[in-house]
C-alpha positions in Angstrom: 11.6 12.3 -9.9 12.9 8.9 -8.8 13.5 8.0 -5.2 16.1 5.5 -4.0 15.0 2.9 -1.5 17.5 1.8 1.1 17.1 -0.7 3.9 17.9 0.2 7.5 17.2 -1.3 10.8 16.8 0.3 14.2 18.7 -0.8 17.2 15.7 -2.9 18.4 15.5 -4.7 15.0 12.3 -3.0 13.7 12.3 -1.9 10.1 12.2 1.8 9.6 9.8 3.4 7.1 12.6 3.9 4.6 12.9 0.1 4.1 10.1 0.1 1.7 8.4 3.5 1.4 5.6 2.1 -0.8 4.8 -0.3 2.0 3.5 -3.2 -0.2 4.2 -6.7 0.9 3.0 -9.9 -0.7 1.9 -12.6 1.8 1.0 -15.7 -0.1 -2.4 -14.8 -1.6 -2.7 -11.4 0.2 -1.3 -8.0 -0.4 -0.5 -6.0 2.8 -0.3 -2.2 2.7 1.7 -0.2 5.2 3.1 2.8 3.3 5.4 5.4 4.8 5.5 8.2 2.3 7.4 11.5 2.4 5.0 14.3 3.5 5.2 16.0 0.1 3.7 12.9 -1.6 0.0 13.3 -1.7 -0.7 10.2 -3.8 0.8 7.6 -6.0 -0.7 5.0 -8.3 0.5 1.6 -9.4 -0.8 -1.4 -11.3 -0.2 -4.7 -9.7 -0.6 -8.0 -11.7 -1.5 -11.1 -9.7 -1.4 -14.0 -12.2 -4.1 -13.0 -14.8 -5.7 -10.3 -12.7 -4.8 -6.6 -12.6 -5.2 -4.4 -9.5 -5.2 -0.6 -10.1 -4.0 0.8 -6.7 -4.1 4.4 -5.6 -2.5 5.4 -2.3 -3.7 8.7 -0.9 -2.1 10.5 2.0 -4.5 12.6 4.1 -4.1 15.1 6.9 -6.3 13.0 9.0 -5.5 10.9 12.1 -8.3 8.4 11.6 -5.7 5.8 10.5 -5.6 3.8 7.3 -8.4 2.3 5.2 -8.4 0.0 2.3 -11.2 -0.1 -0.3 -11.5 -2.7 -3.0 -14.1 -2.2 -5.8 -16.0 0.3 -3.5 -16.0 -2.1 -0.5 -14.0 -1.2 2.6 -11.8 -4.0 3.8 -11.0 -4.9 7.4 -7.4 -4.4 8.2 -4.6 -3.4 5.8 -4.7 -6.4 3.5 -6.6 -7.5 0.4 -7.1 -11.0 -0.7 -5.7 -11.6 -4.1 -7.9 -13.6 -6.5 -7.1 -14.7 -10.0 -10.5 -14.0 -11.6 -9.1 -12.3 -14.7 -10.9 -9.1 -13.9 -9.6 -5.6 -13.2 -10.0 -4.3 -9.7 -9.7 -0.8 -8.2 -8.0 -0.4 -4.8 -7.8 2.8 -2.8 -5.5 3.0 0.2 -6.0 6.0 2.5 -3.3 6.8 5.1 -2.8 9.5 7.6 0.0 11.9 7.0 2.9 11.0 9.3 
């Protein structure tokens, strides 16, 4: 099933979750995660290429209120971003988010 993405702003100017449901945003040499998925989506995977480096990203939605965590190659990151490096290696990223 394909899902359409539409942009919408609230009265106070904040983006709503439907702006970008996958919640990935490139910030120079960092990738920020702030997904807002429909409740029926348990997980999704994508493969992101940064120059000559591939990031295999899995986003998991949990019924847990502990917030979000981002793990790169088995190491938990601080915050919701990862630093993108062009080391010509493949990296595994797991993003865990609480069900909204």
